[in-house]
C-alpha positions, -999 to 999 in steps of 0.1 A, spaced: -335 -350 -123 -324 -318 -107 -304 -326 -76 -311 -309 -44 -288 -281 -32 -275 -303 -4 -264 -331 -27 -248 -306 -51 -227 -294 -22 -215 -329 -15 -199 -329 -49 -176 -302 -37 -164 -318 -5 -128 -314 5 -101 -336 19 -108 -349 53 -146 -346 50 -166 -375 65 -203 -373 58 -234 -392 69 -259 -390 41 -294 -401 50 -310 -414 18 -348 -410 15 -351 -416 -23 -335 -449 -31 -344 -446 -68 -322 -414 -73 -293 -426 -51 -270 -435 -80 -274 -402 -98 -267 -383 -66 -237 -405 -58 -224 -399 -93 -223 -362 -85 -202 -369 -54 -178 -391 -73 -175 -364 -100 -157 -342 -75 -128 -366 -74 -112 -351 -105 -107 -316 -91 -88 -330 -61 -70 -357 -79 -86 -383 -57 -93 -419 -67 -131 -424 -71 -144 -454 -52 -180 -467 -49 -191 -493 -23 -224 -511 -23 -241 -545 -22 -229 -569 -49 -251 -568 -80 -271 -538 -68 -284 -516 -97 -268 -485 -80 -234 -500 -78 -235 -512 -114 -245 -477 -125 -216 -462 -107 -190 -487 -119 -181 -468 -152 -170 -437 -133 -153 -455 -103 -118 -468 -102 -131 -494 -78 -167 -504 -75 -171 -532 -50 -190 -548 -22 -166 -547 9 -185 -577 24 -173 -598 -6 -140 -581 -16 -125 -574 18 -144 -595 44 -146 -627 23 -183 -629 31 -175 -633 68 -187 -612 98 -182 -575 99 -148 -567 115 -142 -530 119 -105 -534 123 -102 -552 90 -121 -524 72 -99 -497 88 -67 -516 77 -82 -519 42 -89 -482 40 -53 -474 49 -40 -499 23 -62 -486 -4 -52 -450 3 -15 -459 1 -22 -478 -32 -41 -448 -46 -11 -425 -38 13 -450 -54 -9 -448 -85 -6 -410 -87 -38 -400 -69 -40 -377 -39 -59 -402 -18 -94 -416 -20 -129 -402 -26 -154 -428 -16 -192 -429 -17 -206 -460 1 -241 -474 0 -240 -487 35 -266 -514 27 -234 -535 21 -232 -538 58 -264 -558 61 -249 -591 48 -224 -592 76 -252 -585 102 -232 -561 124 -246 -549 157 -255 -512 160 -226 -508 184 -202 -522 158 -215 -497 132 -212 -467 155 -178 -477 167 -165 -483 132 -177 -450 119 -162 -431 149 -127 -447 143 -131 -442 106 -135 -405 112 -100 -403 126 -86 -423 97 -104 -401 71 -89 -370 87 -54 -385 90 -53 -396 54 -70 -366 39 -97 -387 22 -132 -378 13 -159 -403 25 -196 -401 22 -215 -429 40 -250 -432 26 -275 -448 50 -309 -456 36 -336 -448 61 -356 -478 49 -327 -502 57 -315 -492 92 -334 -486 124 -336 -453 142 -309 -460 168 -284 -470 140 -292 -438 121 -290 -416 152 -257 -431 161 -243 -428 126 -252 -391 125 -236 -385 158 -201 -398 148 -199 -379 115 -188 -343 115 -211 -335 85 -247 -346 79 -269 -345 48 -296 -334 52 -281 -309 76 -297 -325 107 -281 -316 140 -279 -348 161 -286 -345 198 -249 -351 205 -218 -353 182 -187 -372 190 -160 -369 163 -123 -367 157 -108 -335 172 -74 -317 170 -44 -340 171 -51 -371 191 -82 -358 208 -119 -364 203 -146 -337 203 -178 -342 223 -206 -317 220 -244 -314 224 -266 -331 251 -263 -366 266 -294 -382 283 -312 -415 284 -326 -410 248 -291 -414 233 -273 -433 261 -269 -466 241 -255 -448 210 -231 -427 232 -219 -457 250 -211 -475 217 -191 -445 205 -173 -438 237 -162 -475 242 -147 -473 207 -128 -441 215 -116 -455 248 -98 -483 229 -74 -457 214 -45 -446 236 -43 -419 247 -81 -412 250 -84 -375 253 -119 -360 250 -126 -323 247 -160 -317 264 -159 -279 265 -188 -278 240 -209 -303 259 -241 -286 270 -255 -314 292 -246 -348 305 -267 -369 328 -255 -395 353 -259 -423 328 -235 -406 305 -210 -401 333 -213 -437 342 -204 -447 306 -173 -426 307 -163 -440 342 -168 -476 331 -148 -471 299 -120 -456 319 -119 -485 342 -118 -510 314 -90 -493 293 -58 -474 299 -77 -443 311 -95 -413 299 -87 -376 300 -116 -351 298 -106 -316 289 -127 -285 293 -151 -299 320 -174 -273 334 -176 -267 371 -210 -283 371 -197 -315 355 -168 -316 380 -191 -312 410 -216 -339 399 -187 -362 390 -175 -360 426 -209 -360 442 -218 -393 425 -185 -409 435 -171 -414 400 -138 -398 411 -133 -428 434 -150 -454 412 -128 -444 382 -97 -426 393 -81 -433 359 -106 -408 344 -90 -373 347 -110 -341 345 -85 -313 334 
């Protein structure tokens, strides 16, 4: 099979890249994923493949992966999906890879492995958001493959929104990803259509201290989006919004969020 240009590009991803790959053709997934893993050699990364235990795709990738496993079995002991456990695992595996002489990890994950743990959409979105920061921090390369036939629309929209790179190159309505240093970058448009997905992502970001969000590239935010930010600020140690436009500042004050959530700072 001749791979599409987009998948060929995924084979040349660099350190710190975190990609949401929406898979339409399940039958060719393993061949495309093999192209991604093949890029590990050039960067001295440890090739890792995740997927459901016993799945044909995972078994096909096993010969070229240093680790081929179902995280639900290997790291979660067949229990519920716990994002914190997976993030700790990722740091541990990255440290192990470096001890073995690799320069970090290169992972392609068939996200169908999530289905056994029955995670909520909020848990998936929050996990992917926090993983984006870990991937950048560790200089790893991670491709999260979501099969359109396995996940509902909200999960796919949310997953796209919290990855800096998408394949196919779809532009989500909003994007919320790791920024420079300890900040987050929020861009695009926020309205009722994406309110639940944004809320899931922002709640996850607000658990990190400090929670600094650059909104200078945010084109539009409705009152529901502002309410999500205000409520998250009240429930955590506070939120700092950088680059707020004069319009956002004015609406924030007019709707009373400055009094409702004084721990949210617009700077």
